[in-house]
C-alpha positions in Angstrom: 38.9 63.5 83.1 36.4 65.2 83.8 36.1 68.1 86.8 32.8 68.2 89.0 32.0 71.8 90.2 29.1 71.8 93.8 26.5 74.0 92.5 24.2 73.7 95.5 23.8 71.1 98.7 20.4 70.1 99.9 19.9 70.9 103.0 16.3 69.8 104.0 12.0 69.4 102.2 10.3 71.7 101.3 6.2 71.0 101.3 4.7 67.7 100.8 5.0 67.2 96.7 9.3 66.9 96.8 10.9 70.0 96.6 14.6 70.4 98.1 15.9 73.2 99.9 19.4 74.0 98.4 22.4 76.0 100.1 23.5 77.4 96.8 27.3 77.5 95.3 26.0 79.1 92.0 25.4 82.8 91.5 21.6 82.5 90.9 18.9 79.4 91.4 17.7 80.7 87.5 21.2 78.9 86.5 20.4 75.5 88.1 17.5 75.2 85.8 19.4 76.3 82.7 22.2 73.5 82.7 18.7 71.1 83.8 20.7 67.7 84.9 22.7 67.4 87.7 24.5 64.5 89.4 25.7 63.3 92.8 28.7 61.9 93.7 27.6 58.2 93.1 26.7 59.1 90.0 22.7 59.5 89.8 21.0 62.3 88.6 18.3 65.0 88.9 16.3 66.8 86.9 16.3 70.6 88.2 12.5 71.7 86.3 12.2 75.2 88.7 14.2 76.7 91.1 13.3 80.2 93.1 15.5 81.9 95.5 14.4 82.3 99.0 17.0 83.8 101.4 20.5 85.0 100.8 22.3 81.4 99.2 19.6 79.4 99.3 16.9 78.2 97.0 13.7 75.8 96.9 14.3 73.2 93.7 11.7 71.2 92.1 13.4 67.6 91.0 11.7 65.8 88.2 13.0 62.1 89.9 11.5 63.4 93.7 7.8 62.6 94.1 7.2 63.6 97.7 8.5 64.6 101.4 10.3 61.1 101.6 12.2 60.8 98.8 13.2 64.9 99.3 14.8 63.9 103.2 16.4 61.0 102.0 18.4 63.1 99.7 19.5 65.3 102.5 22.9 66.9 103.0 23.5 65.7 98.7 25.7 67.7 96.9 24.6 68.5 93.4 27.3 69.0 90.3 27.8 69.7 87.4 30.3 69.1 84.6 33.2 72.0 85.0 33.0 71.5 81.2 29.8 72.3 81.0 30.0 76.4 82.7 30.4 79.1 80.8 33.9 80.6 80.3 35.4 82.9 83.4 36.0 86.3 83.2 39.8 87.7 83.5 40.7 86.8 87.4 37.5 84.8 88.5 37.8 81.2 88.5 35.9 78.0 89.3 36.9 76.2 92.4 37.6 73.4 90.4 40.7 75.1 88.6 42.3 75.4 90.8 42.2 72.2 93.3 45.9 70.7 92.4 47.6 73.8 91.4 50.8 73.8 93.1 51.0 76.7 95.2 54.7 78.3 95.3 56.2 81.3 97.1 57.1 84.4 94.9 61.0 83.0 94.8 59.5 79.7 93.4 59.8 77.2 95.5 56.6 74.8 96.0 54.5 74.9 99.3 52.5 72.2 98.3 49.4 72.3 96.4 46.1 73.8 96.8 43.5 71.1 98.3 40.4 73.1 98.1 38.5 76.1 98.8 36.4 76.5 101.5 34.2 80.4 102.9 32.8 79.7 106.3 31.2 83.1 106.2 33.4 85.3 105.9 34.9 85.2 102.7 37.0 82.5 100.5 39.8 80.7 102.4 42.2 78.0 100.4 43.5 75.0 101.9 47.0 73.9 101.2 48.9 70.4 101.4 51.6 70.9 102.6 54.5 67.6 101.5 54.6 66.8 105.1 51.3 65.9 105.4 49.9 69.0 107.0 47.5 71.5 105.7 47.9 75.6 105.8 44.7 77.7 105.5 45.0 81.3 104.0 42.6 84.0 103.3 42.0 83.4 99.4 42.9 87.2 98.8 44.5 89.0 95.8 47.3 90.0 99.1 48.0 86.5 100.0 47.2 84.6 96.4 48.6 87.4 94.2 49.0 85.4 91.1 46.8 82.4 89.8 49.0 81.0 87.2 46.1 78.4 85.4 48.4 77.8 82.1 51.4 76.7 84.3 49.4 74.5 86.6 50.1 77.3 89.8 49.6 80.0 92.1 52.0 82.0 94.1 51.4 82.4 97.2 52.9 85.5 99.7 53.5 83.6 102.7 53.0 85.1 106.7 55.4 85.0 108.5 53.5 82.8 111.0 53.6 80.1 108.3 57.6 80.5 108.1 59.6 78.3 110.0 63.1 77.8 109.9 66.1 80.0 108.6 64.4 83.3 107.3 62.8 82.7 103.8 62.8 79.1 104.6 59.2 76.9 104.5 58.6 74.1 105.4 
């Protein structure tokens, strides 16, 4: 099953010729031209022919399929993805968010806390969202202290559960 990795989100039009401003989820704008073809969730494909950085975390893209400002404006909010298989391997202790989604979240004793539902960044660092079996979700900082182990080969992460998440008898996590 292919896994999509979000590389950018279109946040507006730039100029009259169809360029778009994007919020980057990639390390550098140049990677978007390197991968060349990106896709939306609905299957539309976009060919990135040029990319230039603007302010931190943003870039302006030229997309071959867009010819005017109206076409660019119509894509506001469109997420641009690449198939995970097209990305380079990660370094040690480096992960693509797509690799973490769906992993079991366990405490140090091996008890299942839930499943990794999403990774967010609201500006102060990555936050991991764990969907609990009762349907509730828990947001925790995605730091080495909170998530001391990521074991992709075992399909799990180990979470050092903060006391405020624990309920019931000491040591039981609900």
